[in-house]
N, C-alpha and C positions, 0 to 999 in steps of 0.2 A: 348621654350618647351624642346629643347634637353638637356639643363642644368637640368631641372626638372626630365627628364627621367634618366639622369645619376645618379642623387641623389637617385632616387628610386631603381635602380639596386644596387648602393653602399650600401644603407641601408639593402636591402635584403641579400647582401653578408655578412654584419656585423652580421645579424640575424643568418644566416646559420653557419658562422665560430665560433660563440660563443654559439650555441645551445640554443638561446633565444626563448621562447615561445611567440607568438603573437596572441592575441584573435581576433583582427579585420583584415580587408583587405586593409585598406587605409595606405597611407604614414604616416599620423598622428598617426595611431596605431603603426606602426613600430618604429617611433621615440620615442613614449612614452615608448615602451617596452625596447628599447635600453637605454633610459635615466634611467629607473628603474634598469636596469642591471649594470649601471655605465659606459657603453661604451661611451655614449655621455654626456659631461659636458660642461657648460659654452658656449664658443665660438663655439664649434663643433655642439651643438644642435641649436644654433642660426643660424649658416650657413646653416644647413639643412632646417630650417624653412624659411629662406629667399628664398631659391631656390624653396621650396614648394609653397610659396605665389606668387613668380614670375611666376611659371608655371600656377597657377590659373588665375592670371591677364591676361597672354598672351592668355590662352584658352577661357576665358569667356568674357573678356572685350576688347580683341584685342589690348592690349597695347604693345607698343614697344618703347624702349628708348636705344640708342646706348651706353650711359654711363652705364646704368643698365645692359645691355647685357655684357659689359666688366667686370663689377663687378661680374656677374654670372659666367663668365669664370674663373675669379680669385678664386672664392669660390669653383668651381669644382676642380681647381688645388689643393687648400689647403686641401680639403677633400680627394682627391686622395692621396696626400702626407701623410695625417693622416693614411689612410688605409694601406699604404706601411709601415709606421713606426709601426703601431699597430700589423700587421700580420707578418711582416718580421723582426722587431727589428732593422731596420736601424736608425742611428742617424747622417746622413749626412746633413750638412748645405746646403740648397737649397733656391731658390727663384723663384717666378712666372716670366716667360719671356713674356712680353707683345707683342701683335702684333703691326705692324706698321700701320700708317694711310695711306690708299690707296691714290695714287697721284691724282686720280679722285674722291676723296671723295665729296659727294654732299654738297653744301654750301647754300642750301635754308634756313637753320635755323642757322645763324651765332652763336647764343648763345649756341645752342646744340653742334655745332662743337667745340667751344672754351672750353666748359665743357669736351668734350671727349679728346681734346688735353691736357688739364690740368691733367686729370686722367691718360693718358698714360705717361705723363712726371713724375708723381708721382711714377708709377710702374717702370719706368726706373731708377729713383733715388734709389728706394728700391733694385732693382736688382744690381746696382753698389755697394751699401753699403754691400750687401751680399758677394761680391767678394773681399772686402778690406782685405788684409793680412798685418797687421801692423808689424807682427813678421819678415817679410822678408826684411824690409828696415827701416832705422832709420829716414827716411824722410816721414812724414805723407802725405804731399801733393803728393809726388811721388807714395805712396801706393794708394792714391785715384785716381790719374791719371791712373795708371795701371788698377785699378778696373773698371773705366769708359770705358776704351778701351776694356777690356774683356767683359763687359756687352754689349757694342755695337756689338761686334763680335758675341755674343750669339744670339742677336736679328736678326742680318743679316743672320746667319746660319739657324735660325728657319724660317725666311722668304723664304730663298731659298728652304728649305725642304717642304714648304707648298704646292707647286704644286704637288710634288710627293705624299704627304699624301692625297691630294684631289683626286688624281687618285685612290689610294688604297681605299678610302672611297666609291667611285663610284662602284668599283669592289665588295666591300663587302655589298653594300646597299641591293642587292637582298637576301643576307643571313641573314640580320639583323632581319627581321620579324621571320624567322624560329628559329634563335638563341634565340631571346627574348621569343618566345613561349615555347621553351624547358626549358629555365631558369625559366620561370614563373611556369611551371608544377612542376619542382623540388622544387621550393620555396613553392608552395602551399602544397606539400606533407609534407614538413618539418616544416611548420609554426605552426601547432598544435601538431605535433609529432617530435620535434627537434632531429636531429642526436645526438648520444652520443659524447660529447666532453670532453676529460680529463680535470678535474678541474684545473690542473696546467697549461694546455695550454690556457684554457679560462681565468684564472686569469692573465696570462701573457699578453694576448691581452687587457684586461681591464686596467691593470696597464699602459701599453705603450700608450693606447689611452688617458689616463688621463694626461700623462706627456706633458708639454708644448713643442712646436717645439724647436729644438736646436737653440741656439743663434749664430749669426755670430760674428765676432771679434768686430765690432763697438758696437753691442748690449751688448756683454760680458763686454766691458770696462765700459759702462754706469751702468751695474749691479754691477760691482766690485766697481766703485766709490760710489754707493749708500750703498753698504755693508761696505765700509771703513768709510763713513760718519756716519753711524749708530753706528759703533764701537768706534766713537770718534776721528777719524783721520782727520786732515786737508789735503786737496789734493791740490797740487800746480804743476804748470807747471815748466819746467826746467828754463824758462826765469825769472819767478817770485819767484824762490826758496828762502825761508827764513826758515831754519831748526829750528830756535828758536821762530817761530811764535806760537807754541803750544807745549803741552806735547808730542804729537805724530804727525809727519808730513810725508806724503807720496808724494814723488816727482816723477812725470811722466817722462818717456823717459830719464832716467839717464844714462850718458855715463860712462862705466866701463873701466878698463885697456884693456880689450878685448871685444868689442861689447858694448851692452847697456842692461839696465834692464827696464822692463815696468814700475815698481815702485820700488824705494828704500825707505826704512823706517828709519826714524830718531825718536829716543826717547831721550828726554832731550838733544837734540843737537848732539847725537851720532848715527852713522850709525850702525844699528843693524840687518837689515833684507832686504828682497827683495820679490817682488811678480812677478810672471811670468804669463801673460795672455795667454790662449791657446784657440784655436777653439774646440768646442765640438766634441768628437770623438777621441781626443788624449788620450793615456794611461797616466794618471797623476801620478800614484803611483811611478814610477821610474824616472820621469822627473827631480825631484829636485836633487837627489843624483848624477845623471849622468851629470849634466850641468857643463862643465869645465870653462865656462865664469866666474863663481863665485869664483873659486879658485884663479884667478889672482888678484882679489880685485878691488880697485878703482884707479883712476888717482892720481898722486902725490899731486895735490892741495887739495884732499879730505882725504889724508892719516891720518892726525891728528884727524879727526872726527870719525875714525873707533873705535868701542868699543873694539873688540878683533882682534888684528892683525893676530893672527894665524887662525882665522876663521872670515873673513871680514863680511860675511852675516850669522850670527848665526841662525837667525830665518827666514826660507824660506817657501814661499807659492807658490802654482801654482793653478790657478783657471780658469774655463770656465764661471764663473758667475752662472752656474747651480750646479757644484760641486767644492769643494776646498780641496786640500791636504796641510798638514803642516809637516814640518821637523824641529826639534830642534837639531841643530848640536852640542849643548853643551852637550846633552845626550850621555852617553856611548852607543856604538852600535846604533847610531841614525837610526831611520827608519821612513818613512813617514806614516801618518795616515789621514783619512778623518775627516774634521771638518765642522761645519755648519755655522761658522761665523769667521771673523778675530778677533784675540784677541785684547783687548783694550790696549792702550798704558800703562795704569797703571799696567796691568797684566804683560806685558813684562818688565816694569821697576822693578817690584818685582822679576822677574826671574833674571834680571841683578844684582840686589843687592845681592841676595843669591849667585850667581856664583862668585861675587867679594869677598864676605865675607867668603865663604866656598869653596875655590878652589878644595879641595879634594872630596867634594860631591856637585858639582855645581847645581844638579837638584834633585828633589824628587826621580826619578828613580835611580840615582847614589847613593843616601843615602840608598835606599832599598837594593841595591846590596851589599853595604859595610857592612850594619848592619845585613844582613841575616846570621843565624848560619851556620857554615860550616859542 
């Protein structure tokens, strides 16, 4: 029931913060109003509905299931994270920190206990995945080992803090009824006569509430892989690299003269570009031009495959999977710009052909500059 109460207060806060008018008094009425206003879409509406139904089951049918209780706790965390992102504009990658199974957990129902253990293990894996930082080491296994250790430390820290939090909850329990009553009175006043909320502030909350949660690095790589495949690129690991396998080939974890690249792009067997994968929240616009790793180029054994020796990675991308920036170093006064997809190998091949055939005006922008009247 506590999860359901949390969801009710959170929905009321969304109503108040967005100045949404609600005609009814139930949670169902609030959720419908927020859905019509665009605050709740897809998964967020579904999460609120699950908590609403779970509270009804607990109250009327006296149903309780430890695995469902764990799922309700996770949904509360997700919705709280959504509220923080929508009202505060934060885009920090985070993940649910699951509780630990008590050492004296009852084992009267082995099947239920096994289901709970499986659910907890799944949450631990998801937490570890969120902590993976592939950009900090060239060894993926090492990055995953560090992430697991960090995740276990987070779980242990949360467990240690649980006793202190429990004591605080007991101290506040006497105030909860009063606080809830005051909150309810304020909400009831504003339900039919919403406070005036500036349209820009309201629209910002709605827009942020509709955006997906930020991707961690593992999720970002999966999204980038899908974007590359959709654009016609073959994706290969370093171990199975065959740059001639297709018109465009993207090779992962490619070793450079200094450091490594997340992806190096080959077109017609020539090294022409690079993709750098970033965690969401990184400022992407300046990341490409400032990266000195690319200036040193590739190792000697790959030197003959470079298309332009003076600019080893002419076509540069940086992506979080949610947003992508592109920089064409062949352009005069090159500057990065946002794009919504990776360019197809055929497009880059056409750019290469023009640059080779017309070195004085290697790009359309260069031609405009040259042919503009003085």
